[in-house]
C-alpha positions as CSV (number, residue, x, y, z in Angstrom):
1,X,-1.0,-21.2,37.5
2,X,0.9,-18.5,39.4
3,X,-0.4,-15.0,39.5
4,X,1.6,-12.1,41.1
5,X,-0.5,-9.3,42.6
6,X,1.1,-5.9,42.4
7,X,1.0,-3.9,45.7
8,X,-1.7,-1.6,44.4
9,X,-4.1,-4.6,43.8
10,X,-3.4,-6.0,47.2
11,X,-4.0,-2.7,48.9
12,X,-7.1,-2.2,46.9
13,X,-8.4,-5.6,48.0
14,X,-7.5,-5.5,51.7
15,X,-8.5,-1.9,52.7
16,X,-11.9,-1.3,54.3
17,X,-13.3,0.2,51.0
18,X,-15.8,-1.6,48.8
19,X,-13.9,-3.2,46.0
20,X,-14.9,-2.9,42.4
21,X,-17.2,-5.4,40.7
22,X,-14.5,-6.4,38.3
23,X,-12.0,-7.2,41.1
24,X,-14.7,-9.2,42.9
25,X,-15.3,-11.2,39.8
26,X,-11.6,-11.7,39.1
27,X,-10.8,-13.0,42.6
28,X,-13.8,-15.3,42.3
29,X,-12.6,-16.7,39.0
30,X,-9.0,-17.1,40.2
31,X,-10.3,-19.0,43.2
32,X,-12.3,-21.4,41.0
33,X,-9.2,-21.9,38.9
34,X,-7.3,-22.7,42.1
35,X,-4.7,-20.1,41.2
36,X,-1.7,-19.5,43.4
37,X,-1.8,-15.8,44.3
38,X,1.6,-14.4,45.2
39,X,3.1,-11.2,46.6
40,X,6.6,-9.9,45.8
41,X,8.7,-9.5,48.9
42,X,9.4,-5.9,47.9
43,X,5.7,-5.1,48.3
44,X,6.4,-5.3,52.0
45,X,8.9,-2.4,51.6
46,X,6.2,-0.3,49.8
47,X,3.8,-0.9,52.7
48,X,6.4,-0.1,55.3
49,X,7.0,3.3,53.7
50,X,3.4,4.3,54.6
51,X,3.5,7.2,57.0
52,X,0.2,6.2,58.6
53,X,1.6,3.7,61.2
54,X,-1.8,2.2,62.1
55,X,-2.7,1.6,58.5
56,X,0.8,0.2,57.9
57,X,0.5,-2.3,60.8
58,X,-3.0,-3.4,59.5
59,X,-1.7,-3.9,56.0
60,X,1.4,-5.8,57.1
61,X,-0.8,-8.1,59.2
62,X,-3.0,-8.9,56.2
63,X,-0.2,-9.4,53.7
64,X,1.1,-12.2,55.9
65,X,-1.9,-14.3,54.7
66,X,-0.4,-14.3,51.2
67,X,2.5,-16.5,50.2
68,X,5.6,-14.5,49.2
69,X,7.4,-15.3,45.9
70,X,10.4,-17.2,47.1
71,X,13.9,-16.0,46.0
72,X,12.6,-13.8,43.2
73,X,15.0,-13.2,40.3
74,X,16.7,-9.8,40.4
75,X,17.0,-7.6,37.4
76,X,20.6,-6.5,38.3
77,X,21.7,-10.0,37.0
78,X,20.7,-8.9,33.5
79,X,21.7,-5.3,32.8
80,X,20.1,-5.4,29.3
81,X,16.8,-5.4,31.1
82,X,17.3,-1.8,32.3
83,X,18.3,-0.6,28.8
84,X,15.0,-2.0,27.4
85,X,12.8,-0.4,30.0
86,X,14.8,2.9,30.3
87,X,15.6,2.7,34.1
88,X,14.8,5.7,36.3
89,X,16.7,6.2,39.6
90,X,13.7,6.2,41.9
91,X,13.0,3.8,44.7
92,X,9.4,3.2,43.7
93,X,10.5,2.6,40.1
94,X,13.1,0.1,41.3
95,X,10.4,-1.9,43.1
96,X,8.2,-1.9,40.0
97,X,11.2,-3.1,38.0
98,X,11.8,-6.0,40.3
99,X,8.1,-7.0,40.2
100,X,8.0,-6.8,36.4
101,X,11.3,-8.8,36.1
102,X,9.6,-11.8,37.8
103,X,7.3,-12.0,34.8
104,X,10.1,-11.4,32.3
105,X,12.1,-14.3,33.8
106,X,9.0,-16.5,33.9
107,X,9.0,-16.9,37.7
108,X,5.2,-16.3,37.5
109,X,2.6,-16.7,34.7
110,X,0.9,-13.3,35.1
111,X,1.1,-10.0,36.9
112,X,-2.1,-8.1,37.7
113,X,-1.5,-4.4,38.2
114,X,-3.2,-1.1,37.6
115,X,0.1,0.8,37.3
116,X,0.2,2.3,33.8
117,X,3.9,2.8,33.9
118,X,4.5,-0.9,34.5
119,X,2.2,-1.7,31.5
120,X,4.3,0.7,29.3
121,X,7.4,-1.1,30.3
122,X,5.8,-4.5,29.6
123,X,5.1,-3.4,26.1
124,X,8.8,-2.6,25.6
125,X,9.7,-6.0,27.0
126,X,7.2,-7.8,24.8
127,X,5.4,-9.4,27.7
128,X,2.3,-7.1,27.7
129,X,0.1,-10.1,27.1
130,X,1.0,-11.4,30.6
131,X,0.8,-8.0,32.5
132,X,-2.8,-7.3,32.9
133,X,-5.2,-4.7,34.2
134,X,-8.0,-6.0,36.4
135,X,-10.5,-5.9,33.5
136,X,-8.1,-7.6,31.1
137,X,-7.3,-10.3,33.7
138,X,-11.0,-11.0,34.1
139,X,-11.4,-11.6,30.4
140,X,-8.3,-13.8,30.2
141,X,-9.0,-16.0,33.2
142,X,-12.7,-16.4,32.5
143,X,-11.5,-18.1,29.3
144,X,-9.8,-20.8,31.4
145,X,-13.0,-21.7,33.3
146,X,-14.9,-24.8,32.2
147,X,-18.0,-23.6,30.4
148,X,-21.2,-25.6,30.9
149,X,-23.5,-23.4,28.9
150,X,-25.1,-26.2,27.0
151,X,-28.7,-27.1,26.5
152,X,-29.7,-30.3,28.4
153,X,-33.1,-32.0,28.5
154,X,-35.1,-31.6,31.7
155,X,-34.8,-35.3,32.4
156,X,-31.1,-34.7,33.1
157,X,-29.9,-32.7,36.1
158,X,-26.7,-30.7,36.4
159,X,-25.6,-30.9,40.0
160,X,-22.6,-31.0,42.3
161,X,-21.0,-34.4,42.9
162,X,-21.5,-34.0,46.6
163,X,-25.2,-34.2,46.1
164,X,-25.0,-37.8,44.8
165,X,-25.6,-40.8,47.1
166,X,-22.5,-43.1,46.9
167,X,-24.5,-45.9,48.4
168,X,-26.8,-46.0,45.3
169,X,-26.6,-49.5,43.7
170,X,-25.6,-47.6,40.5
171,X,-22.1,-47.4,41.9
172,X,-21.6,-51.0,42.8
173,X,-20.0,-52.1,39.5
174,X,-17.7,-49.1,39.5
175,X,-16.5,-49.9,43.0
176,X,-15.8,-53.5,41.9
177,X,-13.8,-52.3,38.8
178,X,-12.0,-49.5,40.7
179,X,-10.8,-50.4,44.3
180,X,-9.9,-46.7,44.7
181,X,-13.3,-45.5,43.6
182,X,-14.5,-44.3,47.1
183,X,-11.3,-42.2,47.6
184,X,-11.6,-40.8,44.1
185,X,-15.2,-39.9,44.6
186,X,-14.4,-38.1,47.9
187,X,-11.6,-36.2,46.1
188,X,-13.9,-34.9,43.3
189,X,-16.6,-33.9,45.8
190,X,-14.0,-31.8,47.6
191,X,-13.0,-30.3,44.3
192,X,-16.5,-29.0,43.8
193,X,-16.9,-31.0,40.5
194,X,-20.3,-31.2,38.7
195,X,-22.0,-33.9,36.8
196,X,-25.0,-34.7,34.6
197,X,-27.3,-37.2,36.2
198,X,-30.6,-38.9,35.3
199,X,-32.9,-40.6,37.9
200,X,-35.2,-43.5,37.5
201,X,-38.8,-43.4,38.6
202,X,-37.8,-45.0,41.9
203,X,-35.3,-42.3,42.7
204,X,-32.2,-44.3,42.0
205,X,-29.6,-43.2,39.5
206,X,-30.2,-44.2,35.9
207,X,-27.3,-42.6,34.2
208,X,-24.3,-40.5,35.1
209,X,-21.8,-38.4,33.2
210,X,-18.8,-36.9,35.2
211,X,-16.5,-34.8,33.1
212,X,-13.4,-32.7,33.5
213,X,-11.4,-30.2,31.5
214,X,-7.7,-31.3,31.3
215,X,-4.5,-29.9,29.9
216,X,-1.9,-32.5,30.6
217,X,-0.4,-35.7,29.1
218,X,-2.4,-38.9,29.4
219,X,-0.9,-41.8,31.3
220,X,-0.6,-44.3,28.5
221,X,1.5,-46.7,26.5
222,X,2.4,-45.4,24.0
223,X,2.8,-41.9,25.5
224,X,0.0,-39.4,24.6
225,X,1.3,-35.8,24.8
226,X,-0.3,-32.9,26.6
227,X,-3.3,-31.3,25.0
228,X,-6.5,-29.6,26.1
229,X,-9.1,-32.4,26.4
230,X,-12.5,-33.1,28.0
231,X,-12.1,-36.3,30.0
232,X,-15.3,-38.3,30.6
233,X,-14.3,-39.6,34.0
234,X,-17.6,-41.5,34.5
235,X,-19.8,-42.5,31.6
236,X,-22.4,-45.0,32.7
237,X,-26.0,-45.8,31.7
238,X,-28.1,-48.2,33.7
239,X,-31.5,-47.1,32.2
240,X,-31.7,-48.5,28.7
241,X,-34.0,-47.7,25.8
242,X,-33.7,-43.9,25.9
243,X,-30.5,-43.4,23.9
244,X,-28.9,-41.7,26.9
245,X,-25.4,-42.9,25.9
246,X,-25.8,-41.2,22.5
247,X,-27.1,-38.1,24.4
248,X,-24.0,-38.1,26.6
249,X,-21.7,-38.2,23.6
250,X,-23.6,-35.3,22.0
251,X,-23.4,-33.3,25.3
252,X,-19.7,-34.1,25.8
253,X,-19.0,-32.7,22.3
254,X,-21.1,-29.6,23.1
255,X,-19.0,-29.1,26.2
256,X,-15.8,-29.4,24.3
257,X,-17.0,-27.0,21.6
258,X,-18.1,-24.4,24.2
259,X,-14.6,-24.6,25.8
260,X,-12.7,-24.5,22.5
261,X,-11.3,-28.0,23.1
262,X,-10.4,-30.3,20.2
263,X,-10.6,-33.7,21.9
264,X,-12.7,-35.8,24.2
265,X,-11.5,-39.0,25.8
266,X,-12.3,-41.7,28.3
267,X,-10.7,-44.8,29.8
268,X,-12.4,-48.1,30.1
269,X,-11.9,-51.8,31.1
270,X,-13.0,-53.6,28.0
271,X,-15.6,-56.4,28.6
272,X,-16.8,-59.2,26.3
273,X,-19.6,-57.9,24.0
274,X,-18.9,-54.4,25.3
275,X,-21.9,-52.1,24.7
276,X,-20.0,-48.9,25.6
277,X,-17.1,-49.7,23.1
278,X,-19.7,-50.4,20.4
279,X,-21.4,-47.0,21.1
280,X,-18.3,-44.8,21.3
281,X,-16.5,-46.3,18.3
282,X,-19.7,-45.7,16.2
283,X,-19.2,-42.0,16.8
284,X,-15.5,-41.7,16.1
285,X,-13.7,-42.7,19.4
286,X,-10.6,-44.7,18.6
287,X,-8.4,-46.9,20.8
288,X,-5.0,-45.2,21.2
289,X,-3.3,-47.0,24.0
290,X,-3.6,-48.5,27.5
291,X,-2.9,-46.8,30.9
292,X,-0.9,-48.2,33.8
293,X,-4.1,-49.7,35.3
294,X,-4.8,-51.7,32.2
295,X,-7.7,-49.5,30.9
296,X,-8.1,-48.9,27.2
297,X,-7.9,-45.3,26.2
298,X,-10.3,-44.0,23.6
299,X,-10.0,-40.5,22.1
300,X,-12.4,-38.6,19.8
301,X,-11.0,-35.8,17.7
302,X,-13.4,-33.0,16.8
303,X,-11.4,-31.5,14.0
304,X,-9.9,-33.1,10.9
305,X,-6.7,-31.7,9.4
306,X,-7.1,-31.5,5.6
307,X,-4.2,-33.9,5.2
308,X,-6.0,-36.4,7.5
309,X,-9.2,-36.1,5.6
310,X,-7.7,-36.5,2.2
311,X,-8.7,-39.7,0.6
312,X,-11.7,-40.2,3.0
313,X,-15.2,-40.3,1.6
314,X,-17.5,-37.5,2.8
315,X,-19.4,-39.8,5.1
316,X,-16.2,-41.4,6.5
317,X,-15.3,-37.8,7.6
318,X,-18.6,-37.6,9.4
319,X,-18.1,-41.0,11.2
320,X,-14.5,-40.2,12.3
321,X,-14.6,-36.5,13.0
322,X,-18.2,-35.7,13.9
323,X,-19.1,-32.8,14.5
324,X,-16.8,-31.9,11.5
325,X,-18.2,-32.7,8.1
326,X,-17.4,-32.4,4.4
327,X,-19.3,-29.7,2.6
328,X,-17.4,-29.4,-0.7
329,X,-18.7,-29.7,-4.2
330,X,-18.7,-33.5,-4.1
331,X,-21.8,-33.5,-2.0
332,X,-25.2,-32.0,-2.9
333,X,-27.2,-29.7,-0.7
334,X,-31.0,-29.8,-0.1
335,X,-33.5,-27.7,1.8
336,X,-35.9,-30.0,3.6
337,X,-39.2,-28.6,4.9
338,X,-40.3,-29.8,8.4
339,X,-43.3,-28.9,10.6
340,X,-42.4,-27.1,13.8
341,X,-43.8,-29.8,16.1
342,X,-41.6,-32.4,14.4
343,X,-38.5,-30.2,14.4
344,X,-39.0,-29.6,18.1
345,X,-39.0,-33.3,18.9
346,X,-36.1,-34.2,16.6
347,X,-33.9,-31.3,17.7
348,X,-34.4,-30.9,21.5
349,X,-31.2,-28.8,21.9
350,X,-32.6,-25.9,19.9
351,X,-32.4,-22.8,22.2
352,X,-35.8,-21.3,21.4
353,X,-37.6,-24.6,21.7
354,X,-40.8,-25.0,23.8
355,X,-40.5,-27.7,26.5
356,X,-43.1,-30.4,26.3
357,X,-45.3,-31.4,29.3
358,X,-43.8,-34.9,29.5
359,X,-40.3,-33.5,29.6
360,X,-41.3,-31.2,32.5
361,X,-42.4,-34.4,34.3
362,X,-38.9,-35.9,33.9
363,X,-39.3,-38.0,30.8
364,X,-37.0,-38.1,27.7
365,X,-38.0,-37.5,24.1
366,X,-36.0,-40.4,22.8
367,X,-35.6,-39.2,19.3
368,X,-34.2,-35.9,20.6
369,X,-31.4,-37.7,22.5
370,X,-30.0,-39.2,19.3
371,X,-27.3,-38.1,17.0
372,X,-28.4,-40.3,14.2
373,X,-32.0,-39.4,13.3
374,X,-34.7,-40.3,10.7
375,X,-36.8,-38.1,8.5
376,X,-39.8,-39.7,6.7
377,X,-41.8,-38.1,3.9
378,X,-43.6,-38.9,0.6
379,X,-41.1,-37.0,-1.6
380,X,-40.2,-38.8,-4.9
381,X,-36.8,-37.1,-5.1
382,X,-34.0,-39.6,-6.1
383,X,-30.9,-37.5,-6.1
384,X,-30.1,-37.6,-2.4
385,X,-27.1,-39.8,-1.4
386,X,-24.9,-40.6,1.5
387,X,-22.8,-37.6,2.6
388,X,-25.1,-35.0,1.2
389,X,-26.2,-32.1,3.4
390,X,-29.8,-31.4,4.4
391,X,-30.9,-28.0,5.7
392,X,-34.1,-28.1,7.7
393,X,-36.6,-25.3,6.9
394,X,-39.3,-25.1,9.7
395,X,-42.3,-24.4,7.6
396,X,-44.8,-22.6,9.8
397,X,-42.0,-20.5,11.4
398,X,-40.7,-19.8,7.9
399,X,-37.1,-20.2,9.0
400,X,-34.0,-22.2,7.9
401,X,-32.6,-23.6,11.1
402,X,-30.8,-26.9,11.3
403,X,-28.1,-28.9,9.4
404,X,-27.7,-32.6,9.0
405,X,-25.5,-35.1,7.0
406,X,-27.2,-37.9,5.1
407,X,-26.2,-41.5,6.2
408,X,-28.6,-43.5,4.0
409,X,-31.7,-43.0,1.8
410,X,-34.5,-45.5,1.2
411,X,-37.1,-44.7,-1.4
412,X,-40.3,-46.4,-2.7
413,X,-41.3,-47.8,0.7
414,X,-44.9,-48.8,1.0
415,X,-45.0,-51.3,3.9
416,X,-45.0,-49.4,7.3
417,X,-43.2,-52.4,8.9
418,X,-40.2,-51.9,6.7
419,X,-40.1,-48.2,7.6
420,X,-40.3,-49.0,11.4
421,X,-37.4,-51.5,11.0
422,X,-35.3,-48.7,9.4
423,X,-36.1,-45.8,11.8
424,X,-36.5,-47.5,15.2
425,X,-36.6,-44.8,17.9
426,X,-35.0,-42.2,15.7
427,X,-38.1,-40.7,14.3
428,X,-40.8,-38.4,15.7
429,X,-43.6,-40.3,14.0
430,X,-45.8,-42.8,15.9
431,X,-46.7,-46.2,14.4
432,X,-50.1,-44.8,13.3
433,X,-48.5,-41.8,11.6
434,X,-46.0,-44.1,9.8
435,X,-48.9,-46.3,8.6
436,X,-50.6,-43.2,7.2
437,X,-47.5,-42.0,5.5
438,X,-46.9,-45.5,4.0
439,X,-50.2,-45.4,2.1
440,X,-48.2,-43.6,-0.6
441,X,-44.6,-44.4,-1.7
442,X,-42.4,-43.2,1.2
443,X,-38.9,-41.9,1.5
444,X,-36.7,-42.5,4.6
445,X,-33.6,-40.4,5.1
446,X,-31.3,-41.5,7.9
447,X,-29.0,-38.6,8.9
448,X,-26.7,-37.3,11.6
449,X,-27.7,-34.2,13.5
450,X,-25.2,-31.3,13.2
451,X,-25.7,-27.6,13.8
452,X,-28.5,-25.2,14.3
453,X,-27.5,-22.1,12.4
454,X,-26.1,-19.4,14.6
455,X,-28.4,-17.0,12.7
456,X,-31.6,-18.6,11.7
457,X,-32.5,-17.4,8.2
458,X,-36.1,-16.2,7.6
459,X,-38.1,-17.0,4.4
460,X,-38.0,-13.3,3.5
461,X,-34.2,-13.2,3.8
462,X,-33.8,-16.5,1.8
463,X,-36.1,-15.0,-0.9
464,X,-34.1,-11.8,-0.9
465,X,-30.9,-13.7,-1.4
466,X,-32.5,-15.4,-4.4
467,X,-32.4,-18.9,-2.8
468,X,-36.1,-19.4,-2.5
469,X,-38.8,-18.2,-4.9
470,X,-41.6,-19.4,-2.7
471,X,-42.1,-21.4,0.5
472,X,-40.6,-24.9,0.0
473,X,-43.3,-27.5,-0.1
474,X,-41.0,-30.5,-0.7
475,X,-37.3,-31.3,-0.6
476,X,-35.4,-29.1,-3.0
477,X,-31.8,-29.1,-4.2
478,X,-29.8,-25.8,-4.0
479,X,-26.7,-24.8,-5.8
480,X,-23.2,-24.5,-4.4
481,X,-23.5,-20.7,-4.6
482,X,-26.7,-20.7,-2.6
483,X,-25.2,-23.0,0.0
484,X,-22.2,-20.6,0.3
485,X,-24.6,-17.7,0.9
486,X,-26.5,-19.8,3.6
487,X,-23.2,-20.8,5.2
488,X,-22.0,-17.2,5.5
489,X,-25.4,-15.6,6.5
490,X,-26.2,-18.5,8.9
491,X,-22.7,-18.1,10.5
492,X,-21.8,-21.8,10.2
493,X,-18.5,-22.4,12.1
494,X,-16.0,-23.1,9.4
495,X,-13.6,-24.8,11.8
496,X,-15.9,-27.8,11.5
497,X,-16.3,-27.8,7.7
498,X,-13.9,-29.6,5.2
499,X,-14.0,-28.8,1.5
C-alpha cells in the first residue's frame, strides 16, 4: 500500500515539537502494515520557500530520508481536472493540485493531509474516501491490521515466532516435509509474526498454530482468485487427547470473524489415514485444488449465500458453513437451563468467565476446547431434533447467554455406559455424575457450539418481553416470535444466520 504524506504532515512529524497522539498511533499502524510512505517532489519546493534558512536546511535534510514519488502524473495533461476543482492561480494552490492529482490518477492509494482546501477539492473529484485527515486515516488503517482480540485458554500462549525454539523435536517432521522450512521460519520471525502455542509438561511444544491474514490469489490448480482469507500456515498437534485441533479450528474462525474475513484455508501434504484431513473436513473445509508443491488446498467458507444453501438440510448448513447456521421456521427453538459451573466448563470462551485453578496451572478443560459438545439431563421432552436451536439459560445467573445447534438426540437412556459412549470427552460430567443422572431416564443432546449473545438477556428482561413466565426448570420450546425477539435483543449477527 502506498500512502502520500502532504507537506504539512511531514513538517508536523519532523519538527522538534511533540506530535499528537493520533499521529503517533497512525505512524505506528502504517509501520505495522509495512506501508510505503512517499513524499511528492513538489513538497521540496514548499520547504525551499521557507524564509528561515536554518529550518529550511534541517527540513530538507530530513525529507531526504523519505522516498520521493517517481515521475508523478501532472494535472496539466488532463485539463478537465482544473474545471472540476475550480483552479486558482496561486503557487501554493498549484502544488496542492499536483499532490491531489496523484490520488486522482491512482499513483498512490491514499493521501494524508490536514489541508481543508484539499479535502474540499477531493469531494468535488469523488475521491474524498482516499484523502484523509490524520484521525480518519487512523480509523481506516487500523481496520487493515490483523486483530487478535479473541479469548484463548490459559494453556495456550500467544507469543512472537522468534521466541520459539526451532531445534524442538516438534519441528522435525515439518523440516522433512518442507526442505525450505528453516528459511521460511527465519522469514516469518523477521516479519514479527505471532502464533498460538501449547507446551507439554516437559517444556517441549505440544501444539502450534501459525496464521496470517492474506489478500491475494492462492497458488493452485485450478486457479483460486484473490480474496481476504486467514491462512493457517502451520497447524500441528503433537499432544493428543485434549481436542486441541478442534480448538485451533474454533480459534481460527474467531480470528477470521474478528477481522471480517470470509474464508480460512490451509495447505497440506495428504498422508494415509490422515488425521488432520479427517478433522478439518468434519468442520467444513473442502479440497479445492493443489499448489505447485503438490500440497492439497483446503478452504473453509464462513458464510453461505442463500442460493448455495438452497436445498441443503439445516444441519448440512451447519456442517458446511459453520459458524453460519439455519434458523428459519423449519427448525424449532428451545431454552435449555444449565448451571453456571457447567456452562463455565462447556463454554470456556465466554468473556465474563471465571478461570479455574487447573487452567491457571496450564491444563486444558477438554470439553471447553470442543466445537461439538454434549448436554445431559433427565428431561422427558421428545420434540428436539437435528438442526434445532438450543439457547442456554444460566440458571443461577438468571441470564440467557449461549446458542447451539442440535446434532443428535438420544432419549430414554438408563445405562451410564451407553451415555459415556455417546458423549466421550464432550461433556462436563464425570463418570460418577453420569451414573447418578442415569438412575432416571436420561436425555443426551449432542450439539455444536455457536454464539454467546452479544447482549446477555436477564430473566427480568425475558419476562418483560413475554418469553418467560417464570425461571425455566427444564427444557422449554419457544415460538418463532419469541426467538425473533431474542435474536434482536441479544444482537445475534445476522450475517451468519440463514432463513
